[in-house]
C-alpha positions as CSV (number, residue, x, y, z in Angstrom):
1,M,-86.4,-60.4,27.2
2,S,-85.1,-58.1,29.9
3,I,-81.5,-57.7,30.9
4,E,-80.4,-60.7,33.0
5,F,-77.4,-61.0,35.2
6,S,-76.7,-64.4,33.9
7,F,-73.5,-65.8,35.5
8,M,-70.1,-65.1,36.9
9,Q,-67.1,-66.4,35.0
10,Q,-64.0,-66.3,37.3
11,G,-65.5,-63.4,39.2
12,Y,-66.6,-61.4,36.1
13,P,-70.2,-61.0,35.1
14,V,-72.1,-62.1,31.9
15,F,-75.0,-59.9,31.1
16,S,-77.5,-61.2,28.5
17,G,-80.8,-59.8,27.1
18,E,-82.5,-57.0,25.3
19,N,-81.0,-53.6,26.1
20,A,-77.9,-55.1,27.7
21,L,-75.9,-52.4,26.0
22,S,-77.5,-49.8,28.2
23,L,-75.3,-51.2,31.1
24,L,-72.0,-50.1,29.4
25,E,-71.7,-46.6,30.7
26,E,-72.1,-47.6,34.3
27,L,-70.0,-50.7,33.8
28,L,-67.1,-48.8,32.3
29,N,-67.1,-45.7,34.5
30,V,-67.2,-47.4,37.9
31,P,-64.9,-48.5,39.4
32,N,-62.4,-49.1,36.5
33,D,-61.2,-45.6,35.7
34,F,-60.1,-46.4,32.2
35,S,-58.3,-43.5,30.4
36,K,-58.9,-44.7,26.8
37,M,-60.4,-47.5,24.8
38,L,-59.8,-49.3,21.6
39,V,-62.8,-51.1,19.9
40,L,-61.7,-54.1,17.8
41,C,-64.2,-55.0,15.1
42,D,-64.2,-56.6,11.6
43,D,-65.6,-55.5,8.3
44,N,-69.1,-56.5,9.2
45,T,-69.4,-55.3,12.8
46,F,-67.7,-52.0,11.8
47,E,-70.7,-51.4,9.5
48,H,-73.6,-53.0,11.3
49,C,-72.7,-52.9,15.0
50,L,-70.2,-50.1,15.8
51,P,-72.8,-47.3,15.3
52,S,-75.1,-48.9,17.9
53,L,-72.2,-49.4,20.3
54,K,-71.0,-45.8,20.1
55,K,-74.3,-44.6,21.5
56,H,-73.7,-46.5,24.7
57,L,-70.0,-45.8,25.3
58,P,-69.3,-43.2,28.1
59,S,-68.4,-39.8,26.6
60,S,-65.8,-39.3,29.3
61,I,-63.5,-42.0,27.9
62,P,-62.0,-41.4,24.5
63,F,-61.9,-44.3,22.1
64,D,-60.6,-45.4,18.7
65,F,-61.3,-48.5,16.6
66,F,-59.3,-51.1,14.7
67,K,-61.0,-52.8,11.8
68,M,-59.7,-56.2,10.7
69,K,-60.9,-58.5,7.9
70,S,-63.7,-60.8,8.8
71,G,-63.2,-64.5,8.7
72,E,-60.9,-67.3,10.0
73,S,-57.9,-65.9,8.1
74,S,-57.6,-63.0,10.6
75,K,-56.7,-65.4,13.4
76,S,-53.1,-64.9,12.7
77,L,-49.9,-63.5,14.2
78,S,-49.7,-60.8,11.5
79,V,-53.1,-59.5,12.4
80,C,-52.2,-59.6,16.1
81,E,-49.1,-57.6,15.4
82,S,-51.1,-54.9,13.6
83,I,-53.4,-54.6,16.6
84,W,-50.4,-54.6,19.1
85,Q,-48.9,-51.8,17.0
86,K,-52.2,-49.8,17.1
87,L,-52.3,-50.2,20.9
88,T,-48.7,-49.0,21.1
89,D,-49.4,-46.0,18.8
90,M,-52.3,-45.0,21.1
91,K,-50.0,-45.3,24.1
92,M,-52.5,-47.8,25.7
93,G,-51.4,-48.8,29.2
94,R,-52.6,-51.3,31.8
95,N,-55.3,-48.8,32.9
96,D,-56.9,-48.9,29.4
97,L,-59.4,-51.2,27.8
98,L,-59.8,-53.3,24.6
99,I,-63.4,-53.9,23.6
100,N,-64.0,-56.9,21.3
101,L,-67.1,-56.2,19.2
102,G,-67.7,-59.2,17.0
103,G,-68.2,-62.9,16.6
104,G,-66.0,-65.8,17.4
105,V,-63.0,-64.7,15.5
106,V,-63.0,-61.1,17.0
107,C,-63.4,-62.5,20.5
108,D,-60.6,-65.1,20.0
109,V,-58.2,-62.6,18.5
110,G,-59.0,-59.7,20.8
111,G,-58.8,-61.8,24.0
112,F,-55.4,-63.1,22.9
113,V,-54.1,-59.6,22.0
114,A,-55.2,-58.2,25.4
115,A,-53.7,-61.1,27.3
116,T,-50.3,-60.6,25.7
117,Y,-50.0,-56.8,25.3
118,L,-48.0,-55.5,28.3
119,R,-48.4,-59.0,29.8
120,G,-52.1,-58.3,30.0
121,I,-54.6,-55.4,29.8
122,S,-58.3,-55.4,30.5
123,F,-60.8,-56.4,27.8
124,L,-64.5,-56.5,27.4
125,N,-66.4,-58.9,25.1
126,I,-69.4,-57.8,23.2
127,P,-70.3,-60.8,21.1
128,T,-72.4,-60.0,18.0
129,S,-73.1,-63.5,16.7
130,V,-74.6,-66.8,18.0
131,M,-71.1,-68.3,18.1
132,G,-69.8,-65.4,20.2
133,M,-72.7,-65.3,22.6
134,V,-72.8,-69.0,23.4
135,D,-69.1,-69.9,23.1
136,A,-66.2,-67.7,22.0
137,G,-67.2,-64.7,24.1
138,L,-67.5,-66.9,27.2
139,G,-65.0,-68.9,29.3
140,G,-61.7,-67.0,29.0
141,K,-60.1,-69.2,26.2
142,N,-58.5,-67.0,23.5
143,G,-56.4,-68.1,20.6
144,I,-55.2,-67.8,17.0
145,D,-54.3,-70.3,14.3
146,L,-50.8,-71.3,13.3
147,H,-51.1,-71.5,9.5
148,H,-53.7,-74.2,9.1
149,H,-53.5,-75.5,12.7
150,K,-56.6,-74.4,14.5
151,N,-56.2,-72.5,17.8
152,R,-52.5,-73.5,18.1
153,I,-51.4,-70.4,20.0
154,G,-53.5,-69.0,22.8
155,S,-54.1,-68.0,26.4
156,F,-56.5,-68.2,29.3
157,A,-57.6,-64.7,30.2
158,F,-61.0,-63.5,31.3
159,P,-62.8,-60.3,30.3
160,I,-64.0,-57.8,32.8
161,A,-67.5,-58.7,31.6
162,T,-69.3,-60.1,28.6
163,V,-72.3,-58.2,27.4
164,C,-74.7,-60.1,25.0
165,D,-77.4,-57.9,23.4
166,P,-79.6,-59.8,20.9
167,V,-80.0,-56.6,18.9
168,F,-76.8,-57.4,17.1
169,L,-78.3,-60.6,15.8
170,N,-80.8,-58.8,13.6
171,T,-78.2,-58.3,10.8
172,L,-76.5,-61.7,11.2
173,P,-76.6,-63.6,7.9
174,D,-78.4,-67.0,7.9
175,V,-75.1,-68.8,7.1
176,E,-73.5,-67.3,10.3
177,W,-76.6,-68.2,12.3
178,K,-76.2,-71.9,11.4
179,N,-72.5,-71.7,12.0
180,G,-73.1,-70.7,15.7
181,C,-76.0,-73.1,16.2
182,A,-73.5,-76.0,16.0
183,E,-72.1,-74.9,19.4
184,V,-75.7,-74.6,20.8
185,F,-76.4,-78.2,20.0
186,K,-73.0,-79.2,21.4
187,H,-73.7,-77.6,24.7
188,A,-77.0,-79.4,24.9
189,L,-75.5,-82.8,24.0
190,I,-72.8,-82.5,26.7
191,G,-74.8,-81.1,29.5
192,D,-78.6,-80.5,29.1
193,A,-80.8,-83.3,27.8
194,K,-83.9,-81.2,28.2
195,L,-82.4,-78.4,26.1
196,F,-81.6,-81.0,23.4
197,E,-85.1,-82.2,23.3
198,M,-86.4,-78.6,22.8
199,L,-83.8,-78.1,20.0
200,S,-84.7,-81.4,18.4
201,V,-88.2,-80.0,17.6
202,D,-87.6,-76.5,16.4
203,G,-83.8,-76.2,16.2
204,C,-82.0,-73.0,17.2
205,T,-84.0,-70.2,15.4
206,R,-84.3,-66.4,15.5
207,A,-87.7,-66.9,17.1
208,N,-86.6,-69.0,20.1
209,F,-82.9,-68.0,20.6
210,N,-83.6,-65.3,23.2
211,S,-85.6,-67.6,25.4
212,L,-83.0,-70.3,25.2
213,L,-79.9,-68.2,25.7
214,H,-79.7,-68.4,29.4
215,S,-79.8,-72.2,29.4
216,I,-77.3,-72.4,26.6
217,Q,-74.8,-70.2,28.3
218,G,-75.4,-72.0,31.6
219,V,-74.0,-75.2,30.3
220,K,-70.7,-73.7,29.3
221,L,-70.2,-71.4,32.3
222,K,-71.0,-74.2,34.8
223,V,-68.2,-76.3,33.2
224,V,-65.8,-73.3,33.2
225,E,-66.7,-72.6,36.9
226,D,-65.7,-76.1,37.8
227,D,-62.5,-76.2,35.7
228,P,-61.5,-72.8,34.4
229,F,-58.1,-73.8,33.0
230,E,-59.0,-77.1,31.3
231,D,-57.2,-79.4,33.7
232,G,-59.9,-82.1,33.3
233,F,-63.7,-81.6,33.2
234,R,-63.6,-78.6,30.9
235,K,-62.4,-80.9,28.1
236,V,-66.0,-81.9,27.6
237,L,-66.4,-78.6,25.7
238,N,-64.2,-80.1,23.0
239,F,-66.9,-82.7,22.0
240,G,-67.1,-82.7,18.2
241,H,-63.9,-80.7,17.9
242,T,-61.2,-83.4,17.5
243,V,-62.8,-84.6,14.3
244,G,-64.3,-81.2,13.6
245,H,-61.0,-79.3,13.8
246,A,-59.4,-82.0,11.6
247,I,-62.1,-81.4,8.9
248,E,-61.8,-77.7,9.3
249,S,-58.0,-77.7,9.0
250,A,-58.1,-79.9,6.0
251,S,-60.7,-77.6,4.4
252,L,-58.7,-74.5,5.2
253,K,-55.7,-76.0,3.5
254,K,-57.4,-77.5,0.4
255,D,-60.7,-75.7,-0.4
256,S,-61.1,-72.5,-2.2
257,T,-64.1,-71.8,0.0
258,P,-63.3,-73.4,3.3
259,L,-65.9,-74.9,5.6
260,S,-67.0,-72.8,8.5
261,H,-66.2,-73.8,12.1
262,G,-69.8,-74.7,12.7
263,E,-70.1,-76.9,9.6
264,A,-67.0,-78.8,10.6
265,V,-68.0,-79.2,14.2
266,A,-71.5,-80.4,13.2
267,M,-70.0,-83.2,11.2
268,G,-67.4,-83.8,13.9
269,M,-70.2,-84.4,16.5
270,I,-71.9,-86.9,14.2
271,I,-68.7,-88.8,13.5
272,E,-67.6,-88.8,17.1
273,N,-70.9,-90.2,18.1
274,E,-70.4,-93.0,15.6
275,I,-66.9,-93.6,17.2
276,M,-68.4,-93.8,20.7
277,F,-71.1,-96.2,19.4
278,Q,-68.4,-98.4,18.0
279,L,-66.5,-98.3,21.3
280,G,-69.6,-99.5,23.0
281,G,-70.1,-96.3,25.0
282,L,-73.2,-94.9,23.3
283,N,-76.3,-96.9,22.5
284,A,-77.7,-97.2,19.0
285,Y,-80.8,-95.2,19.7
286,S,-78.9,-92.1,21.0
287,N,-76.4,-92.3,18.1
288,S,-79.2,-92.5,15.5
289,K,-81.3,-89.8,17.3
290,C,-78.4,-87.4,17.4
291,R,-77.5,-87.9,13.8
292,E,-81.1,-87.4,12.7
293,V,-81.5,-84.1,14.7
294,L,-78.1,-82.6,13.7
295,E,-78.6,-83.4,10.0
296,K,-82.1,-81.9,10.2
297,H,-81.1,-78.6,11.8
298,L,-77.5,-78.0,10.9
299,T,-75.7,-77.7,7.6
300,K,-74.8,-81.2,6.3
301,V,-71.3,-81.4,4.6
302,K,-69.4,-84.1,2.8
303,I,-66.0,-85.2,3.8
304,T,-65.2,-87.2,0.6
305,S,-62.5,-84.6,-0.3
306,Y,-60.3,-85.6,2.7
307,S,-58.8,-89.1,3.1
308,E,-58.8,-91.0,6.4
309,D,-55.0,-90.7,6.5
310,E,-55.2,-86.9,6.0
311,L,-57.8,-86.4,8.7
312,L,-55.9,-88.7,11.2
313,E,-52.8,-86.6,10.7
314,W,-54.7,-83.5,11.7
315,M,-56.2,-85.3,14.7
316,K,-52.7,-86.2,15.9
317,F,-52.1,-82.5,16.6
318,D,-55.1,-82.2,19.0
319,K,-54.2,-80.8,22.3
320,K,-56.0,-83.5,24.3
321,N,-53.7,-86.2,23.0
322,A,-51.0,-87.8,25.2
323,N,-48.1,-90.1,24.2
324,S,-49.3,-90.2,20.5
325,I,-52.6,-91.6,21.7
326,I,-55.7,-89.8,20.2
327,R,-58.0,-88.8,23.0
328,M,-61.5,-87.4,22.5
329,S,-64.4,-86.0,24.5
330,L,-67.4,-88.2,23.7
331,I,-71.0,-88.2,24.9
332,T,-72.1,-91.3,26.8
333,S,-75.8,-90.3,26.6
334,I,-77.6,-87.2,25.6
335,G,-76.7,-84.6,28.2
336,S,-73.6,-86.4,29.6
337,C,-70.0,-86.5,28.3
338,S,-66.7,-88.2,29.1
339,W,-63.3,-86.8,28.4
340,N,-59.8,-88.3,27.7
341,V,-61.4,-91.2,26.0
342,E,-58.6,-93.1,24.2
343,V,-59.6,-94.0,20.7
344,P,-57.8,-96.5,18.5
345,Q,-57.0,-95.3,15.0
346,D,-58.8,-98.3,13.4
347,I,-62.0,-97.2,15.1
348,I,-61.6,-93.7,13.7
349,R,-60.9,-95.0,10.2
350,T,-64.0,-97.2,10.3
351,A,-66.2,-94.3,11.5
352,L,-64.8,-92.0,8.8
353,Q,-65.4,-94.6,6.1
354,S,-69.0,-94.9,7.1
355,F,-69.6,-91.3,6.0
356,R,-68.1,-91.7,2.6
């Protein structure tokens, strides 16, 4: 796969493909005139990705790095404070750059830090995971958790560019690969029936990911282009996440080894399809087909540890809700999604009980 100029997101480019890193020197030197850079990474990308990145950074711009702990626990105000302090110690100004080198957590944290430091400095996303390349590194939504509440604090801020080079995926563990693949299937279900059919056969694998990347990114960035600040249509990107975030939040609070975001969202999509089926908005064939495909290609998890009451309480915190009414983004058919669907709690309870 050669370098592709894939899309624009709010006027900023997304470059995807082999050797995309080779664009960095030109991208950073002209016309930005950055005086210094900080590279944000985690334990894993510091070891496996930073050495490759260093080879492509322009020698004319000095840089330092900040290494944070990998995992969801780093999406916290305390970690942000440490990064803000590092930026301050470096005397970083508005003519300087934060580079986010990592997966979903690094892109979420780094984007939020950049958007709030000095009321906003430039940042560049270099996603190193499937999750980062198809979701977190795109679209300009950045955020951190408030204790166990997922993405409770955040901002809309777009990077100067997103550079996706599949070379970083060579060292990605299989568990993280599957974690990101949940978002791949979500994009297909909300906006690309043909992509879902392809995924239903082979799944999202190391062998086919590069050839599918442009289509996967296209779904999200088309939605973002139409509704950059989530006033309406962009809410379709939350399919699977109302139930998924509730499961993830409950797991973060109760489990010694919490579920990953992808595991929770995979189950969230299956349960939300059952909810839409019970509402009469999704036919039996599509509901059954989706469940079969998702359970075949994604990690299947059990939710027996969390009661219906517990999960409903988490869902009541969802940002799509209004006047205490739970609203969801739910597919009406494979490749098409509605948003702001009001869902009675008894329907949610029945759907949750069917997966006990």
